[in-house]
C-alpha positions as CSV (number, residue, x, y, z in Angstrom):
1,M,-42.2,-3.2,-37.9
2,D,-44.7,-0.4,-38.5
3,A,-43.9,2.8,-40.4
4,R,-43.5,4.9,-37.3
5,R,-40.9,2.6,-35.7
6,V,-39.0,2.5,-39.0
7,A,-39.0,6.3,-39.2
8,R,-37.8,6.6,-35.6
9,A,-34.9,4.1,-36.2
10,V,-33.8,6.0,-39.3
11,R,-33.8,9.3,-37.3
12,N,-31.8,7.7,-34.5
13,R,-29.2,6.4,-37.0
14,A,-28.9,9.8,-38.5
15,R,-28.4,11.5,-35.1
16,R,-25.7,8.9,-34.2
17,A,-24.0,9.6,-37.5
18,R,-24.0,13.4,-36.8
19,H,-23.1,13.0,-33.1
20,P,-21.2,9.8,-32.5
21,L,-21.2,8.6,-28.9
22,P,-17.8,8.4,-27.2
23,R,-16.3,4.9,-26.7
24,L,-17.0,3.6,-23.2
25,D,-13.3,3.0,-22.5
26,R,-12.9,6.8,-22.9
27,F,-15.9,7.6,-20.7
28,A,-14.9,10.1,-18.0
29,P,-18.0,11.5,-16.4
30,R,-17.9,14.7,-14.3
31,S,-20.1,14.9,-11.3
32,L,-22.8,17.6,-11.4
33,L,-23.3,17.5,-7.6
34,S,-22.9,20.7,-5.7
35,L,-21.0,19.7,-2.6
36,P,-18.5,21.3,-0.2
37,E,-14.9,20.9,-1.3
38,H,-11.8,21.3,0.9
39,H,-8.3,21.6,-0.4
40,V,-6.0,20.0,2.1
41,P,-2.4,20.7,0.9
42,A,-0.6,19.4,4.0
43,A,-1.1,16.9,6.8
44,A,-2.6,18.3,10.0
45,V,0.5,17.2,11.9
46,P,4.0,16.3,10.8
47,A,3.4,13.0,9.1
48,V,5.4,9.8,8.5
49,D,4.8,8.1,5.1
50,V,5.5,4.5,6.0
51,H,5.2,3.2,2.4
52,N,7.0,4.7,-0.5
53,H,9.6,3.9,-3.1
54,L,12.6,6.2,-3.8
55,G,15.3,3.8,-5.1
56,R,16.1,2.2,-8.4
57,W,14.4,-1.2,-8.0
58,L,11.1,-0.3,-9.7
59,T,12.2,2.2,-12.3
60,R,12.2,1.2,-16.0
61,D,15.5,2.8,-16.8
62,G,17.4,1.9,-13.7
63,G,17.6,5.5,-12.5
64,W,16.5,6.9,-9.2
65,M,12.8,7.2,-8.5
66,A,13.5,10.6,-7.1
67,P,16.1,12.1,-9.4
68,D,16.3,15.4,-7.5
69,V,16.4,14.8,-3.8
70,G,16.3,18.5,-3.0
71,A,13.1,18.9,-5.0
72,L,11.6,15.9,-3.2
73,V,12.5,17.4,0.2
74,A,10.8,20.6,-0.8
75,D,7.6,18.7,-1.7
76,L,7.7,16.9,1.6
77,D,8.0,20.1,3.4
78,A,5.1,21.6,1.5
79,C,3.0,18.5,2.5
80,N,4.1,18.5,6.1
81,I,5.6,15.0,5.7
82,A,8.5,14.8,8.2
83,T,9.8,11.3,7.4
84,V,9.5,8.8,4.4
85,V,10.1,5.1,4.6
86,N,12.0,4.1,1.5
87,L,11.2,0.5,0.7
88,D,13.8,0.1,-2.0
89,G,17.0,-0.7,-0.1
90,R,17.4,-4.3,-1.4
91,W,20.7,-5.6,0.0
92,G,24.5,-5.2,-0.3
93,A,25.7,-2.4,-2.7
94,E,22.2,-1.3,-3.5
95,L,21.3,-0.9,0.1
96,E,24.5,1.1,0.6
97,A,23.6,3.4,-2.3
98,N,20.2,4.1,-0.9
99,L,21.5,4.8,2.6
100,E,24.2,7.1,1.2
101,R,21.7,9.0,-1.0
102,Y,18.9,9.5,1.5
103,D,19.4,8.4,5.1
104,R,22.9,9.7,5.7
105,V,22.5,13.0,3.8
106,H,19.1,13.7,5.4
107,P,19.1,11.9,8.8
108,D,15.6,11.3,10.3
109,R,14.0,12.4,7.0
110,F,14.3,9.0,5.4
111,A,14.3,5.5,6.7
112,T,15.4,2.9,4.2
113,F,14.2,-0.7,4.5
114,C,16.2,-3.7,3.1
115,H,15.0,-6.8,1.3
116,V,16.4,-10.3,1.3
117,D,17.4,-12.3,-1.8
118,W,14.9,-15.2,-2.2
119,E,17.4,-17.0,-4.4
120,L,19.0,-18.0,-1.1
121,L,16.1,-20.4,-0.7
122,R,17.8,-22.6,-3.2
123,H,20.6,-23.4,-0.6
124,R,20.3,-26.1,2.0
125,D,21.1,-23.6,4.8
126,A,18.7,-21.0,3.4
127,D,17.3,-20.3,6.9
128,E,20.8,-19.2,8.2
129,R,21.6,-17.3,5.0
130,L,18.4,-15.2,5.1
131,A,18.8,-14.3,8.8
132,R,22.4,-13.4,8.2
133,S,21.5,-11.2,5.3
134,L,19.0,-9.2,7.5
135,R,21.5,-8.9,10.3
136,E,24.1,-7.5,7.9
137,S,21.7,-5.0,6.3
138,V,20.5,-3.8,9.7
139,A,24.1,-3.3,10.8
140,A,24.7,-1.2,7.7
141,G,21.8,1.0,8.6
142,A,18.5,-0.5,7.3
143,R,15.6,0.4,9.5
144,G,13.3,-2.5,8.6
145,L,12.6,-5.4,6.3
146,K,10.4,-5.1,3.2
147,V,8.7,-8.2,1.9
148,W,7.1,-8.0,-1.5
149,K,4.1,-9.9,-2.7
150,D,6.3,-12.2,-4.8
151,L,6.6,-14.2,-1.6
152,G,3.6,-16.5,-1.8
153,L,2.8,-15.7,-5.5
154,Q,6.0,-16.2,-7.4
155,V,9.0,-17.2,-5.2
156,T,9.9,-20.9,-5.4
157,D,12.5,-23.1,-3.8
158,A,15.0,-25.4,-5.4
159,T,12.2,-28.0,-6.0
160,G,9.9,-25.5,-7.8
161,H,7.4,-25.3,-4.9
162,R,5.9,-21.9,-4.1
163,V,7.0,-20.5,-0.8
164,L,4.6,-18.7,1.5
165,P,5.3,-16.4,4.5
166,D,4.6,-19.1,7.1
167,D,7.2,-21.6,5.6
168,P,9.2,-22.9,8.5
169,R,12.5,-22.1,6.6
170,L,11.7,-18.4,7.1
171,D,11.2,-18.6,10.8
172,P,14.9,-17.6,11.6
173,L,14.5,-14.5,9.4
174,W,11.3,-13.4,11.1
175,A,12.8,-14.1,14.5
176,A,15.9,-12.1,13.7
177,A,13.8,-9.1,12.9
178,G,12.3,-9.3,16.3
179,E,15.6,-9.7,18.0
180,L,17.0,-6.7,16.1
181,G,14.0,-4.6,16.9
182,V,13.1,-3.8,13.2
183,P,9.7,-4.0,11.7
184,V,8.7,-6.3,8.8
185,L,6.5,-4.6,6.3
186,V,4.9,-7.3,4.2
187,H,2.8,-7.1,1.2
188,V,0.7,-10.3,1.1
189,A,-1.7,-11.1,-1.8
190,D,-3.7,-8.4,-3.8
191,P,-7.2,-7.2,-4.1
192,L,-9.9,-9.9,-4.4
193,A,-10.8,-8.7,-7.9
194,F,-7.3,-9.7,-9.1
195,F,-8.0,-13.3,-8.2
196,L,-11.4,-13.5,-10.0
197,P,-12.0,-14.1,-13.7
198,M,-11.6,-11.1,-16.0
199,D,-15.3,-11.1,-16.9
200,R,-18.1,-8.5,-17.1
201,H,-18.7,-8.9,-13.4
202,N,-15.2,-8.0,-12.3
203,E,-15.4,-4.4,-10.8
204,R,-11.7,-3.8,-11.8
205,L,-11.9,-5.2,-15.3
206,E,-10.7,-2.0,-16.9
207,E,-7.6,-1.9,-14.7
208,L,-6.9,-5.6,-15.3
209,R,-7.3,-5.1,-19.1
210,R,-4.7,-2.4,-18.9
211,H,-2.4,-4.5,-16.7
212,P,-3.2,-8.2,-17.4
213,G,-0.1,-9.2,-15.6
214,S,-1.8,-8.2,-12.3
215,S,-4.4,-10.9,-12.6
216,W,-4.0,-14.0,-10.4
217,A,-7.2,-15.6,-11.6
218,A,-5.3,-18.7,-12.5
219,L,-4.6,-19.2,-8.8
220,G,-8.2,-18.3,-7.8
221,P,-9.6,-16.8,-4.6
222,S,-8.8,-19.9,-2.6
223,W,-5.1,-19.1,-2.9
224,R,-5.7,-15.6,-1.7
225,E,-7.3,-17.0,1.4
226,R,-4.3,-19.3,1.9
227,L,-2.1,-16.2,1.7
228,L,-4.1,-14.3,4.2
229,D,-4.1,-17.3,6.5
230,S,-0.3,-17.5,6.1
231,L,0.1,-13.9,7.1
232,E,-1.9,-14.5,10.3
233,A,-0.1,-17.7,11.1
234,V,3.4,-16.1,10.9
235,V,2.3,-13.0,12.8
236,E,1.0,-15.2,15.6
237,R,4.0,-17.5,15.6
238,H,6.4,-14.5,15.9
239,G,4.7,-12.4,18.5
240,G,8.0,-10.6,19.4
241,T,8.3,-9.2,15.8
242,Q,6.6,-6.1,14.7
243,W,4.6,-6.6,11.5
244,V,3.2,-4.0,9.1
245,A,0.7,-5.5,6.7
246,A,0.8,-3.3,3.7
247,H,-2.3,-2.0,1.9
248,V,-4.6,-2.7,4.8
249,A,-3.5,-6.3,4.8
250,A,-4.7,-6.5,1.1
251,C,-8.1,-7.1,2.5
252,T,-10.0,-3.8,2.0
253,E,-13.0,-5.7,0.7
254,D,-13.6,-7.0,4.2
255,L,-12.6,-4.4,6.9
256,G,-14.4,-6.5,9.5
257,R,-11.8,-9.3,8.9
258,V,-9.0,-6.8,9.1
259,S,-10.4,-5.5,12.4
260,E,-10.5,-9.1,13.7
261,M,-6.9,-9.6,12.7
262,L,-5.8,-6.5,14.4
263,G,-7.7,-7.5,17.5
264,R,-6.1,-10.9,17.7
265,H,-2.5,-9.7,17.1
266,P,-1.2,-6.6,19.0
267,N,2.1,-7.0,17.1
268,L,0.3,-6.3,13.8
269,V,-0.4,-2.9,12.2
270,V,-1.6,-2.0,8.8
271,D,-0.8,0.9,6.4
272,I,-3.3,2.4,4.0
273,A,-0.9,2.9,1.1
274,A,-2.5,2.8,-2.3
275,R,-5.9,2.1,-0.8
276,V,-7.7,5.5,-0.8
277,A,-10.0,4.2,-3.5
278,E,-11.3,1.3,-1.4
279,L,-11.4,3.0,2.0
280,G,-13.1,6.1,0.7
281,R,-16.0,4.2,-0.8
282,Q,-16.8,2.8,2.6
283,P,-16.0,5.8,4.8
284,R,-18.0,4.8,7.9
285,A,-16.5,1.4,8.0
286,A,-13.0,2.8,7.4
287,A,-13.3,5.4,10.1
288,R,-14.6,2.8,12.5
289,L,-11.5,0.6,11.8
290,V,-9.3,3.5,12.7
291,A,-11.3,4.4,15.8
292,Q,-11.4,0.8,17.0
293,H,-7.7,0.3,16.5
294,P,-6.2,3.7,17.0
295,D,-2.6,2.3,17.5
296,Q,-2.6,0.0,14.6
297,V,-3.5,2.0,11.4
298,L,-0.6,3.9,9.7
299,F,-0.4,6.6,7.1
300,G,1.3,5.5,3.9
301,T,0.9,6.6,0.3
302,D,2.8,4.4,-2.2
303,V,2.7,7.4,-4.5
304,F,5.8,7.1,-6.6
305,P,7.2,9.1,-8.2
306,F,6.1,11.5,-5.5
307,R,3.3,13.8,-6.7
308,R,1.8,16.3,-4.3
309,E,-1.6,16.4,-6.1
310,E,-2.0,12.6,-5.4
311,V,-0.7,12.8,-1.8
312,E,-3.2,15.6,-1.0
313,I,-6.1,13.2,-1.7
314,Y,-4.9,11.2,1.3
315,F,-5.1,14.3,3.5
316,R,-8.6,15.1,2.2
317,L,-9.7,11.5,2.9
318,A,-8.4,11.5,6.5
319,E,-9.3,15.0,7.6
320,T,-12.5,16.0,5.9
321,D,-16.1,14.9,5.6
322,D,-16.2,15.8,1.9
323,E,-18.4,13.5,-0.2
324,Y,-18.1,12.0,-3.6
325,F,-14.8,13.3,-4.8
326,P,-12.2,11.7,-7.1
327,Y,-9.6,9.4,-5.5
328,S,-7.1,10.1,-8.3
329,A,-5.8,13.2,-10.0
330,G,-6.1,11.4,-13.4
331,E,-9.0,11.9,-15.7
332,V,-9.9,8.2,-15.6
333,P,-9.5,6.6,-12.1
334,H,-7.1,3.6,-12.1
335,A,-9.1,1.1,-10.0
336,G,-12.8,1.5,-10.8
337,R,-15.3,4.1,-11.8
338,W,-16.4,5.3,-8.3
339,Q,-15.8,8.3,-6.1
340,I,-14.9,8.5,-2.4
341,S,-15.9,10.3,0.7
342,G,-13.8,11.5,3.7
343,L,-13.3,9.8,7.0
344,D,-13.3,13.0,9.1
345,L,-11.0,11.6,11.8
346,E,-10.8,13.2,15.2
347,P,-7.6,15.2,16.0
348,D,-6.3,12.6,18.4
349,L,-6.7,9.8,15.9
350,L,-5.0,11.9,13.2
351,T,-2.0,12.4,15.4
352,R,-1.6,8.6,15.9
353,F,-2.5,7.8,12.3
354,Y,-0.1,10.3,10.7
355,S,2.8,10.0,13.0
356,A,2.8,8.5,16.5
357,N,2.1,4.9,15.4
358,A,4.7,5.0,12.7
359,R,7.4,6.4,15.0
360,R,6.6,3.7,17.6
361,V,6.9,1.0,15.0
362,L,10.2,2.4,13.6
363,S,11.7,2.6,17.1
364,G,11.0,-1.0,17.7
365,Q,8.5,-0.5,20.5
366,P,5.4,-2.7,20.8
367,A,1.9,-1.6,20.1
368,G,0.3,0.4,23.0
369,S,3.5,1.9,24.2
370,P,4.2,5.6,23.7
371,S,6.3,6.7,20.8
372,R,9.5,8.7,21.4
373,T,7.8,11.9,20.3
374,E,5.1,11.4,23.0
375,R,7.4,11.1,25.9
């Protein structure tokens, strides 16, 4: 190494000592672009959030996700959200507690969905027990059935075999939902990155390092494909049941595939809950999905506890043509280090996306029929 290179290396070390570089895991760049910015504090039309959590099921301390219902209602008013689907009803006494706290005190403002207890799969007559549980919950006031991603990933039967949505033992449950006229909101699988190795090529490595329990790499991407095929199989088999595939059918990496699914199954709709990050980085493809399937894409947030600053990002995504803006109110984005752009949906699409489609689904009407609010 010549003297000049040695001297330069010494100077660089001295500079780094005086001005140490921040650690990459604390890197939070701020864009220097000068672009139009629109603050959208409320939805353009009274909206229905079809995907949220208000109960006690997901809280660490067993308390209510919304400890002050009055404050929540005030925030909903400010955001122009007319109705929230609460997916935390569970069954039995817990369902009753949710209905009493939300639906009965604020009719039409909240719509609580129930669950079923997958432990019933350990009984020989599991099919009858599961269908009966749904019928009892709907009779009590549940407006739909929520199916979490543990079905297909973690739920097992008495023999220890993993149970998928298209398992024949579940057919009476899905059929009962159709007979009762209540939708099934089902979360199948997870983003593709969660099924890939946690290596330097994984675009959500930071998120997975923070939450290693979210990784399904041990199952691999082939199992994710099996889950998506299972979803389509059961939707096709139960054409008289209204299905809501949560999180854009957990397939935002391939919106073309989502579009094909929606085209094949008129009884299937998707919500966009917790997927602003993925949709906003492909705004033309996302806007095209909504335009091609105007009756099958629903507004949902999955923002819990409810935070107005996070929900407003959904409004900005849907209503503006803003470019390269943060998809999270936090300093470091949760999914990946990218920004998003708006979809700039037309007013007619916004009305369907925000409200009409959801009200049709909640009323038990098939896709393509007018909602009660449009009559």
